[in-house]
C-alpha positions as CSV (number, residue, x, y, z in Angstrom):
1,M,67.6,-3.9,-0.6
2,L,71.4,-4.2,-1.0
3,T,73.4,-1.0,-0.4
4,I,76.7,-0.6,-2.2
5,A,78.9,2.3,-1.0
6,I,81.0,3.7,-3.9
7,T,84.2,5.5,-3.1
8,G,87.7,6.0,-4.4
9,G,90.1,8.7,-5.2
10,I,89.3,12.1,-6.5
11,A,88.9,12.2,-10.3
12,C,88.8,8.4,-10.5
13,G,85.4,8.4,-12.1
14,K,83.2,7.5,-9.1
15,S,80.2,9.4,-10.5
16,T,80.6,7.9,-14.0
17,V,80.7,4.3,-12.6
18,S,77.8,5.0,-10.3
19,K,75.7,6.1,-13.3
20,M,76.8,3.1,-15.3
21,L,75.9,0.7,-12.5
22,T,72.4,2.3,-12.0
23,A,71.8,2.2,-15.8
24,A,72.9,-1.4,-16.1
25,C,70.4,-2.6,-13.6
26,P,67.0,-3.9,-14.8
27,A,64.5,-1.1,-15.2
28,G,63.6,0.3,-11.8
29,A,65.9,-2.1,-9.9
30,G,68.7,0.3,-9.2
31,A,68.8,3.7,-7.6
32,S,71.7,6.0,-6.7
33,F,72.5,8.8,-4.2
34,D,75.4,11.2,-4.6
35,C,76.8,12.7,-1.4
36,D,78.6,15.5,-3.3
37,A,75.3,16.5,-4.8
38,A,73.8,16.5,-1.4
39,V,76.5,18.7,-0.1
40,A,75.9,21.2,-2.9
41,E,72.2,21.3,-1.9
42,I,73.1,21.7,1.8
43,Y,75.3,24.7,0.9
44,E,72.2,26.5,-0.3
45,D,70.8,26.6,3.2
46,P,71.6,30.1,4.7
47,H,72.0,28.6,8.2
48,V,74.7,26.2,6.9
49,V,76.4,29.0,5.1
50,E,76.5,31.0,8.3
51,R,77.8,28.0,10.4
52,V,80.6,27.3,7.8
53,A,81.6,30.9,7.5
54,M,82.0,31.1,11.3
55,L,84.6,28.4,11.2
56,E,87.1,31.0,9.9
57,P,85.7,34.4,10.8
58,D,88.7,36.2,9.4
59,M,88.3,34.7,6.0
60,D,85.9,35.9,3.3
61,L,83.9,32.6,3.1
62,N,80.5,34.2,3.1
63,V,79.9,36.4,0.0
64,N,76.4,37.9,0.1
65,G,74.9,34.8,1.6
66,D,76.8,32.4,-0.7
67,L,79.9,30.4,0.2
68,N,83.2,31.2,-1.6
69,R,83.6,27.6,-2.8
70,K,87.1,28.1,-4.3
71,L,88.4,29.5,-1.0
72,L,86.5,26.9,1.0
73,R,88.0,24.1,-1.0
74,Q,91.5,25.5,-0.7
75,R,91.2,26.0,3.0
76,A,89.8,22.4,3.5
77,F,92.8,20.9,1.7
78,E,95.3,23.1,3.5
79,S,94.1,22.4,7.1
80,S,93.0,19.0,8.4
81,E,91.7,20.8,11.5
82,F,89.4,23.0,9.4
83,R,88.4,20.0,7.2
84,E,87.3,18.0,10.3
85,K,85.2,20.9,11.6
86,L,83.6,21.3,8.2
87,E,82.8,17.6,8.0
88,A,81.3,17.8,11.5
89,I,78.8,20.2,10.1
90,L,78.1,18.5,6.8
91,H,78.3,14.8,7.4
92,P,75.3,14.4,9.7
93,L,73.2,16.4,7.2
94,V,74.4,14.3,4.3
95,L,73.8,11.1,6.2
96,K,70.2,12.2,7.1
97,Q,69.5,12.9,3.4
98,A,71.0,9.5,2.4
99,R,68.8,7.7,4.9
100,E,65.7,9.6,3.8
101,F,66.4,8.8,0.2
102,A,66.8,5.1,1.0
103,D,63.5,5.1,2.8
104,S,61.8,6.9,-0.2
105,V,62.8,4.5,-3.0
106,S,60.2,2.1,-4.3
107,D,60.0,-1.6,-3.3
108,G,61.2,-2.6,-6.7
109,V,64.7,-1.2,-6.1
110,K,67.0,-4.1,-5.3
111,I,70.3,-2.2,-5.2
112,L,71.0,1.3,-3.9
113,F,74.4,2.8,-5.0
114,V,75.6,5.5,-2.6
115,E,78.6,7.6,-3.8
116,V,80.6,8.6,-0.7
117,P,84.0,10.2,-1.6
118,L,85.3,10.2,2.0
119,L,83.9,6.9,3.1
120,Y,87.2,5.8,4.7
121,E,88.8,9.1,5.5
122,A,85.8,10.3,7.5
123,D,84.7,6.8,8.6
124,F,81.3,7.8,7.2
125,P,78.6,5.9,9.2
126,L,76.6,4.7,6.2
127,E,74.9,1.4,6.6
128,R,76.1,-0.7,3.7
129,E,76.6,-4.4,2.8
130,V,79.3,-3.8,0.0
131,E,82.1,-1.4,-0.5
132,L,83.2,-0.6,-4.0
133,V,86.3,1.4,-4.8
134,V,86.9,3.1,-8.2
135,A,90.6,3.6,-8.7
136,S,93.0,4.9,-11.4
137,S,96.6,5.9,-11.7
138,Q,97.8,9.2,-10.1
139,E,98.7,10.6,-13.5
140,S,95.1,10.0,-14.7
141,Q,93.8,11.7,-11.6
142,I,96.0,14.7,-12.3
143,N,95.1,14.9,-16.0
144,R,91.4,14.7,-15.2
145,L,91.6,17.4,-12.6
146,S,93.5,19.6,-15.0
147,S,91.3,19.1,-18.0
148,S,87.8,19.0,-16.4
149,R,88.3,21.2,-13.3
150,N,91.1,23.5,-14.4
151,I,93.2,22.6,-11.4
152,E,96.9,23.1,-11.6
153,R,99.2,20.1,-11.1
154,E,100.6,21.3,-7.7
155,L,97.1,21.7,-6.2
156,A,96.0,18.5,-7.8
157,L,98.8,16.6,-6.0
158,Q,97.9,18.4,-2.8
159,I,94.3,17.3,-3.0
160,I,95.3,13.7,-3.9
161,K,97.7,13.5,-1.0
162,S,95.1,14.8,1.5
163,Q,93.1,11.6,0.8
164,M,93.8,8.1,2.0
165,P,96.2,6.3,-0.5
166,L,94.3,4.5,-3.2
167,E,96.3,1.3,-2.4
168,E,94.8,1.3,1.1
169,K,91.3,1.9,-0.2
170,M,91.7,-1.0,-2.6
171,K,92.8,-3.3,0.2
172,R,89.6,-2.4,2.2
173,A,87.2,-2.8,-0.7
174,D,85.0,-5.7,-1.4
175,I,85.1,-4.8,-5.1
176,V,87.5,-2.7,-7.2
177,I,86.8,-1.1,-10.6
178,W,90.0,0.0,-12.3
179,N,89.0,3.1,-14.3
180,D,92.3,4.1,-16.0
181,G,91.2,3.6,-19.6
182,S,88.2,4.2,-21.8
183,N,84.6,4.2,-20.7
184,K,84.2,1.0,-22.7
185,A,86.7,-0.7,-20.3
186,A,84.8,0.5,-17.3
187,E,81.4,-0.5,-18.8
188,S,82.8,-4.0,-19.3
189,Q,83.6,-4.3,-15.6
190,V,80.2,-2.8,-14.6
191,R,78.3,-5.3,-16.8
192,H,80.3,-8.2,-15.2
193,L,79.3,-6.9,-11.7
194,I,75.6,-6.6,-12.6
195,E,75.6,-10.1,-14.1
196,R,76.9,-11.4,-10.7
197,C,74.0,-9.6,-9.0
198,N,71.4,-11.3,-11.3
199,P,70.1,-13.6,-8.6
200,L,69.2,-10.6,-6.5
201,F,67.0,-9.2,-9.3
202,A,65.0,-12.4,-9.5
203,V,63.9,-12.1,-5.9
């Protein structure tokens, strides 16, 4: 099974491209794992909530057993030290889930797409054969963050700047999908990639 790690900048369309890739594979030949979805599930664990809240005892991060996600996100982007401590809690748990998912897929799965937003920033230790970066212009990122997540421009820029520059990610990637236009344009690139993988599906 080929593992393709999908990363890129925030609001570049990583999830959209991951879904397109999985859907474009022959029936049953593609599977996907979303690290952000895994984090959301992990945050439901009371023990994790307690550990995260203890990183900043003076902040109101724990609200009746649930994490204050807005405050947590703001703090993570404000402080690299806090972000590193948070990642030290979350990443081993996410990696464990990703490995368990990979072990659980059927023998018919030829390609596993794993969406890892901080693949490069956190040097995420995922075993993979291919690295795919989904990229777009900064203005598109800001517009998407504003329209879909109601994030103000100033905070959007702060979030973008907290990540590794897209130019650097694109240099590191084996494959780049430029997602700055319509879904149709992205789908065309996805179809081309899957066609290149056709020999793998015949095995």
